KOLGUFI-638712 format. One record per atom (N, C-alpha, C): residue number from 1; z, x, y. Coordinates in steps of 0.2 Angstrom, whole numbers, plus 5000, padded with zeros to 4 digits. Each point is the difference from the previous one (the first is absolute). Example, Ala and Ser with C-alpha at 12.3 -4.5 7.8 and 13.67 -1.06 7.14 Angstrom:
KOLGUFI-638712
k:up:east:north
1:5039:5066:4972
1:5000:4996:5006
1:5000:5004:5006
2:4996:4998:5005
2:5001:5004:5006
2:5003:4996:5005
end
This chain:
KOLGUFI-638712
k:up:east:north
1:5116:5181:4640
1:4994:5004:4998
1:5001:5005:4994
2:4998:4998:4994
2:5001:5005:4995
2:4996:5007:5001
3:5003:5005:4998
3:4997:5007:4999
3:4997:5000:4993
4:4994:5001:5000
4:4996:5000:4993
4:5000:5007:4998
5:5000:5001:4993
5:4999:5006:4996
5:4993:5003:5002
6:5000:5006:5001
6:4993:5004:5001
6:4995:4998:4995
7:5002:5000:4994
7:4995:4999:4994
7:4998:4992:5001
8:5004:4996:5002
8:4998:4993:5001
8:4995:4999:5005
9:5001:5003:5006
9:4996:5000:5005
9:4993:5004:4998
10:5000:5005:4997
10:4994:5003:4998
10:4996:4996:4995
11:5004:4996:4996
11:4996:4996:4995
11:4996:4994:5004
12:5004:4997:5005
12:4997:4995:5004
12:4994:5002:5004
13:5001:5006:5003
13:4995:5003:5004
13:4994:5001:4996
14:5001:5004:4994
14:4994:5001:4996
14:4996:4994:4997
15:5004:4995:4999
15:4997:4993:4997
15:4995:4998:5006
16:5003:4999:5006
16:4996:4998:5006
16:4994:5004:5001
17:5001:5006:5000
17:4994:5005:5001
17:4995:4999:4995
18:5002:4999:4994
18:4996:4999:4994
18:4996:4994:5001
19:5003:4994:5002
19:4997:4994:5001
19:4995:5000:5006
20:5002:5004:5005
20:4996:5001:5006
20:4993:5003:4998
21:5001:5005:4996
21:4994:5004:4997
21:4995:4996:4996
22:5003:4996:4996
22:4997:4995:4996
22:4996:4995:5004
23:5003:4998:5005
23:4996:4995:5004
23:4995:5003:5004
24:5002:5006:5003
24:4995:5004:5004
24:4993:5001:4997
25:5001:5003:4994
25:4993:5002:4997
25:4996:4994:4998
26:5003:4994:5000
26:4995:4994:4999
26:4996:4999:5006
27:5002:5002:5006
27:4997:5000:5006
27:4995:5006:5001
28:5003:5005:5000
28:4996:5006:5002
28:5004:5006:4998
29:4997:5006:4997
29:5004:5006:4999
29:5002:5003:5006
30:4996:4999:5006
30:5002:5003:5006
30:5005:4997:5004
31:5002:4994:4998
31:5005:4997:5004
31:5006:5003:5000
32:5004:5001:5006
32:5006:5003:5001
32:5005:4995:5002
33:5006:4998:4996
33:5004:4995:5002
33:5007:5003:5002
34:5002:4998:5006
34:5007:5003:5002
34:5005:4995:4998
35:5006:5003:4997
35:5005:4996:4998
35:5006:5001:5006
36:5002:4994:5003
36:5005:5000:5004
36:5006:4997:4997
37:5006:5004:4999
37:5006:4998:4997
37:5004:4996:5005
38:5002:4993:4998
38:5003:4996:5005
38:5007:5001:4998
39:5004:5002:5005
39:5007:5002:4998
39:5006:4995:5002
40:4998:4994:5003
40:5005:4995:5003
40:5005:4998:4995
41:5000:5000:4994
41:5005:4998:4995
41:5003:5006:4997
42:4999:5006:5002
42:5002:5006:4996
42:5004:5005:5005
43:5003:5005:4997
43:5004:5004:5003
43:4996:5007:5002
44:5003:5003:5005
44:4997:5006:5003
44:5000:5005:4994
45:5005:5000:4995
45:4999:5005:4995
45:4994:4999:4996
46:4998:4994:4998
46:4994:4998:4996
46:4994:5003:5004
47:5000:4999:5006
47:4994:5002:5004
47:5000:5008:4999
48:5005:5004:5001
48:5000:5007:4999
48:4998:5002:4993
49:5002:4996:4995
49:4998:5001:4993
49:4993:4999:5000
50:4997:4995:5002
50:4993:4999:5000
50:4996:5005:5004
51:5003:5003:5005
51:4997:5006:5004
51:4999:5005:4995
52:5006:5002:4996
52:5000:5005:4996
52:4995:5000:4994
53:4997:4993:4999
53:4996:4999:4995
53:4992:5000:5002
54:5000:5001:5007
54:4993:5001:5003
54:4998:4994:5004
55:5004:4995:5001
55:4998:4994:5004
55:5001:5002:5008
56:4996:4999:5004
56:5000:5002:5007
56:5000:4994:5005
57:4997:4995:4998
57:4999:4994:5005
57:5005:4995:4999
58:5004:4998:5005
58:5005:4995:4999
58:5000:4994:5006
59:5001:4994:4998
59:5000:4995:5005
59:5006:4996:5000
60:5001:4997:5007
60:5006:4996:5001
60:4998:4994:5003
61:5004:4994:4999
61:4998:4994:5003
61:5004:4999:5007
62:5005:5004:5001
62:5004:4999:5007
62:5000:5006:5003
63:5000:5000:5007
63:5000:5006:5004
63:5007:5003:4999
64:5005:4997:5000
64:5007:5003:5000
64:5001:5004:4993
65:4997:4997:4995
65:5001:5003:4993
65:4995:5006:5000
66:4994:5000:5004
66:4996:5005:5000
66:5003:5006:5004
67:5003:4998:5005
67:5004:5005:5004
67:5005:5004:4996
68:5004:4996:4997
68:5006:5003:4996
68:4997:5005:4994
69:4995:4998:4997
69:4997:5004:4995
69:4996:5006:5002
70:4996:4999:5006
70:4997:5006:5003
70:5005:5005:5002
71:5006:4997:5003
71:5005:5005:5002
71:5003:5004:4995
72:5002:4996:4994
72:5003:5003:4995
72:4996:5005:4996
73:4994:4999:5000
73:4995:5004:4996
73:4995:5004:5004
74:5003:5002:5006
74:4995:5003:5005
74:4998:5007:4998
75:5004:5003:4995
75:4998:5007:4998
75:4994:4999:4995
76:4999:4995:4997
76:4994:4999:4995
76:4994:4998:5004
77:4994:5003:4998
77:4993:4999:5003
77:4998:4993:4997
78:5003:4994:5002
78:4997:4994:4998
78:4996:4996:5004
79:4996:4996:4998
79:4995:4996:5004
79:5003:4993:5000
80:5002:4998:5006
80:5003:4993:5001
80:4996:4994:5002
81:5000:4995:4997
81:4996:4994:5002
81:5005:4994:5002
82:4998:4997:5005
82:5004:4993:5002
82:4995:4995:4997
83:5003:4996:4996
83:4997:4995:4996
83:5002:4993:5002
84:5005:4999:5003
84:5003:4993:5001
84:4998:4998:5007
85:5001:4993:5002
85:4999:4997:5006
85:5003:5004:5006
86:4997:5001:5005
86:5003:5004:5006
86:5002:4995:5005
87:5007:5000:5002
87:5002:4996:5005
87:4999:5003:5007
88:4998:4997:5005
88:4998:5003:5006
88:5006:5004:5003
89:5006:4998:4999
89:5006:5004:5003
89:5001:5006:4996
90:4996:5001:4994
90:5001:5007:4996
90:4995:5005:5001
91:4995:4998:5005
91:4994:5004:5001
91:5002:5007:5002
92:5004:5001:5005
92:5001:5006:5003
92:5004:5004:4994
93:5004:4997:4996
93:5004:5004:4995
93:4994:5003:4995
94:4996:4996:4998
94:4995:5002:4995
94:4995:5006:5003
95:4998:4999:5007
95:4996:5005:5003
95:5004:5007:4999
96:5007:5000:5002
96:5004:5006:5000
96:5000:5003:4993
97:4999:4996:4995
97:5001:5003:4993
97:4993:5003:4998
98:4994:4998:5003
98:4994:5003:4999
98:4998:5000:4992
99:5000:4993:4997
99:4998:5000:4993
99:4993:5002:4999
100:4998:5002:4994
100:4993:5002:4999
100:4995:4994:5001
101:5003:4994:4998
101:4996:4994:5000
101:5004:4994:5001
102:4997:4996:5004
102:5004:4993:5001
102:4995:4995:4997
103:5002:4997:4994
103:4995:4996:4996
103:5000:4993:5002
104:5004:4997:5005
104:5000:4993:5001
104:4999:4997:5007
105:4994:5003:5003
105:4998:4997:5006
105:4998:4993:5000
106:5004:4995:5001
106:4998:4993:4998
106:4998:4995:5005
107:5000:5003:5007
107:4998:4995:5005
107:4997:5004:5006
108:4996:4997:5004
108:4997:5003:5006
108:5005:5001:5005
109:5005:4996:5000
109:5006:5001:5005
109:5004:5006:4998
110:5001:5001:4994
110:5004:5006:4997
110:4996:5006:5002
111:4993:5000:4999
111:4996:5006:5001
111:5000:5001:5008
112:5000:4996:5004
112:5000:5001:5007
112:5007:5003:5002
113:5005:4997:4998
113:5007:5002:5001
113:5001:5007:4998
114:4998:5002:4994
114:5000:5006:4997
114:4996:5005:5004
115:4994:4999:5001
115:4996:5004:5004
115:5003:5002:5007
116:5003:4995:5003
116:5003:5001:5007
116:5006:5005:4999
117:5004:4999:4995
117:5006:5004:5000
117:4998:5007:4997
118:4995:5001:4996
118:4997:5006:4998
118:4997:5004:5006
119:4997:4996:5004
119:4997:5004:5007
119:5005:5002:5004
120:5006:4997:5001
120:5006:5002:5004
120:5003:5006:4997
121:5000:5001:4993
121:5003:5006:4997
121:4994:5005:4999
122:4995:4999:5002
122:4994:5005:4999
122:4999:5001:4993
123:5000:4995:4996
123:5000:5001:4992
123:4995:4996:4997
124:4998:5001:4994
124:4995:4996:4996
124:5003:4998:4994
125:4997:4995:4997
125:5003:4998:4993
125:4994:4998:4996
126:5000:5002:4993
126:4996:4998:4995
126:5002:4993:4997
127:4995:4995:5000
127:5002:4994:4998
127:4995:4997:4996
128:5002:4995:4996
128:4996:4996:4996
128:5000:4993:5002
129:4995:4996:5001
129:5000:4993:5002
129:5001:4996:4994
130:5006:4996:5000
130:5002:4996:4995
130:4996:4993:5000
131:4997:4999:4994
131:4996:4994:4999
131:5004:4995:4995
132:5000:4994:5002
132:5003:4994:4996
132:4994:4997:4996
133:4998:5004:4995
133:4994:4998:4997
133:5000:4993:4996
134:5006:4998:4998
134:5001:4994:4996
134:5002:4994:5005
135:5000:5002:5007
135:5002:4994:5005
135:5006:4997:4998
136:5005:5004:4998
136:5007:4997:4999
136:5005:4999:5006
137:5002:4995:5001
137:5005:4999:5006
137:5005:5005:5000
138:5003:5001:4994
138:5006:5005:4999
138:4998:5007:5002
139:4994:5002:5001
139:4998:5007:5001
139:4997:5000:5007
140:5002:5006:5003
140:4996:5001:5007
140:4994:5004:4999
141:4996:5001:5005
141:4994:5004:5000
141:4994:4996:5002
142:4994:5003:5001
142:4994:4997:5003
142:4997:4997:4994
143:4997:4994:5001
143:4996:4997:4996
143:4993:5004:4998
144:4998:4999:4994
144:4994:5003:4998
144:4994:4999:5005
145:5000:4994:5002
145:4994:4999:5005
145:5000:5004:5006
146:5006:5001:5003
146:5001:5003:5006
146:5001:5008:5000
147:5001:5002:4994
147:5003:5007:5000
147:4995:5006:5002
148:4993:4998:4998
148:4995:5005:5002
148:5000:5001:5007
149:4999:4994:5004
149:5000:5000:5007
149:5006:5003:5003
150:5006:4998:4997
150:5006:5003:5003
150:5001:5007:4999
151:4998:5003:4995
151:5000:5007:4999
151:4996:5004:5005
152:4994:4997:5002
152:4996:5003:5005
152:5003:4999:5007
153:5003:4995:5001
153:5003:4998:5006
153:5006:5005:5002
154:5004:5001:4994
154:5006:5005:5001
154:4997:5007:5001
155:4995:5002:4996
155:4997:5006:5001
155:4998:5001:5007
156:4997:4995:5003
156:4998:5001:5007
156:5005:4999:5006
157:5005:4996:4998
157:5005:4999:5006
157:5007:5004:4999
158:5001:5003:4994
158:5006:5003:4999
158:4999:5008:4998
159:4999:5004:5005
159:4998:5007:4999
159:5005:5004:4996
160:5007:4998:5001
160:5005:5004:4997
160:5001:4998:4993
161:4997:4995:4997
161:5000:4998:4993
161:4994:5002:4997
162:5002:5004:4994
162:4994:5003:4996
162:5000:4995:4994
163:4995:4996:5000
163:4999:4995:4994
163:4997:5004:4994
164:5003:5000:4994
164:4998:5004:4995
164:4997:4996:4994
165:5001:4993:5001
165:4998:4996:4994
165:5004:4993:5001
166:5000:4997:4994
166:5003:4994:4999
166:5006:4999:4994
167:5004:4995:5001
167:5005:4999:4995
167:5000:4993:4998
168:5002:4998:4994
168:5001:4993:4999
168:5005:5000:4994
169:5004:4994:5000
169:5004:4998:4994
169:4997:4995:4996
170:4999:5001:4994
170:4997:4996:4995
170:5002:4992:5001
171:4996:4996:4998
171:5003:4993:5000
171:5006:4999:4996
172:5004:4996:5003
172:5006:4999:4996
172:5000:4994:4995
173:4998:5002:4994
173:4997:4995:4995
173:5001:5004:4993
174:5001:4995:4995
174:5000:5002:4993
174:4992:5000:4998
175:4996:4998:5004
175:4993:4999:4998
175:4996:5006:5002
176:4999:5004:4995
176:4996:5007:5001
176:4994:4999:5004
177:4996:4995:4999
177:4994:4999:5003
177:5001:4999:5008
178:5005:4997:5002
178:5002:4999:5007
178:5002:5007:5003
179:5003:5004:4996
179:5003:5007:5003
179:4993:5004:5000
180:4996:4999:4995
180:4994:5004:5000
180:4996:4998:5006
181:4999:4994:5002
181:4996:4998:5005
181:5002:5002:5007
182:5007:5001:5001
182:5003:5002:5006
182:4998:5008:5001
183:5000:5003:4994
183:4999:5008:5000
183:4992:5001:5002
184:4996:4995:4996
184:4993:5001:5001
184:4998:4999:5007
185:5003:4995:5003
185:4997:4998:5007
185:5003:5005:5005
186:5006:5003:4999
186:5002:5006:5004
186:4995:5006:4999
187:4999:5001:4994
187:4995:5006:4999
187:4994:4999:5003
188:4997:4994:5000
188:4994:4999:5004
188:5000:5002:5007
189:5006:4998:5003
189:5001:5002:5007
189:5000:5007:5001
190:5004:5003:4996
190:5001:5008:5000
190:4993:5003:4999
191:4996:4998:4996
191:4993:5003:4999
191:4996:5000:5006
192:5001:4994:5004
192:4996:4999:5006
192:5003:5005:5005
193:5007:5001:5000
193:5003:5004:5005
193:5000:5007:4999
194:4997:5002:4995
194:4999:5008:4999
194:4995:5002:5005
195:4996:4996:5002
195:4995:5002:5006
195:5004:5002:5006
196:5006:4996:5001
196:5004:5001:5006
196:5006:5006:4998
197:4999:5004:4995
197:5004:5005:4999
197:5006:4998:4995
198:5000:4994:4997
198:5006:4999:4996
198:5000:5004:4993
199:5005:5003:4998
199:5000:5004:4994
199:5006:4998:4995
200:5004:4995:5003
200:5006:4998:4995
200:5000:4992:4999
201:5000:4999:4994
201:5000:4993:4997
201:5006:4999:4996
202:5006:4998:5004
202:5006:4999:4997
202:5001:4993:4997
203:5000:5000:4993
203:5001:4994:4996
203:5003:5001:4994
204:5005:4996:4998
204:5003:5000:4993
204:5007:5003:5001
205:5005:4996:4996
205:5007:5002:4999
205:5002:5000:4993
206:5006:5000:4999
206:5002:5001:4993
206:4997:4995:4995
207:4999:4994:5002
207:4998:4995:4995
207:4992:5000:5000
208:4997:5003:5004
208:4992:4998:5000
208:4996:5007:5002
209:5003:5006:5000
209:4997:5005:5002
209:4994:5003:4996
210:5000:4998:4994
210:4994:5002:4996
210:4994:4996:5001
211:5001:4993:5001
211:4995:4996:5002
211:4998:5002:5007
212:5004:5001:5005
212:4998:5002:5007
212:4995:5006:4999
213:5002:5006:4996
213:4996:5005:5000
213:4993:4999:4997
214:5000:4995:4995
214:4993:4998:4997
214:4996:4996:5005
215:5004:4998:5006
215:4996:4996:5005
215:4998:5004:5006
216:5002:5007:4999
216:4998:5005:5006
216:5006:5003:5004
217:5006:4998:4998
217:5006:5003:5004
217:5000:5008:4999
218:5001:5004:5005
218:5001:5007:4999
218:5007:5002:5003
219:5005:4995:5001
219:5007:5001:5001
219:5004:4995:4997
220:5005:5001:4996
220:5004:4996:4997
220:5008:5001:5002
221:5003:4994:5001
221:5007:5000:5003
221:5005:4998:4994
222:5004:5005:4997
222:5003:4998:4994
222:5008:5001:5000
223:5004:4995:4999
223:5007:5001:5001
223:5004:4999:4993
224:5000:4993:4999
224:5005:4999:4994
224:4998:5002:4993
225:4993:5002:4999
225:4999:5003:4994
225:5002:5007:4999
226:5000:5003:5006
226:5002:5007:5000
226:5008:5001:4999
227:5004:4995:5003
227:5007:5001:5000
227:5003:4995:4995
228:4997:4999:4994
228:5003:4995:4995
228:5005:5004:4996
end
C-alpha cells in the first residue's frame, strides 16, 4: 500500500469535491452530499493525511480491516462506515466497534440476526437497507419490488436497528443508461421511504458518483479515485 504525498491527496480530494459540487447544483443548491472515503486499498497514513485535509467519514468493506483502522486511529474523531457484506459470524465484532453507519443490510435473515445480537448487548445500530436495483446475480440486497415492504417490516420487527435509508451499487455495465436506470429506481424507493424517516440515499462510487448525485444520491462512497 503506497503512502501518497499530501499534495497528491489534496489534489485528488479537491477534484472529487469540485465534481460533487458541479453535480449537486444541477439537482438543487440545497442538496448536501456526504463523501465517504473508502480505505480498503490504502494505508493508515493516507487516511491520517486525508483527515488533516478535512475528510471525516471513512468506510471499510471488512470487519477485520475496520477494527484495525479504528484501533490505529482512535485518537482522531472519525466517522466510520461498514460498507461491505456482513457475515453472520462477524456480527458481534461489528457491534463492539459501534460504527456510525452499517450500509449493507442485505437480507431479512441478517436483520433478524443482527437485531437479536444487538438486543443481547443492549445496543443499537444505524443501518441502510441494501437494494439490488439492477437485479444482478453477483450482488446481494433486496429487489426493488420488495424493498419498500421489507424496510417497513424491519422497522416494525427489529427495534434495535435504526434504519436511516437505503444503499445501492450501480448496475455493473458500460452502458450509462443501465446504470442511470438502477439509480433512478433506487431513488424512487428512497423518495417513498422518506415518509418512514429515511434520510440517506447512498448511491455512487468512483466510476459513477456524478451520475448518482444527479439521480438523487446524498452519500457517495469513493476509494480508488482518492488514492490514485
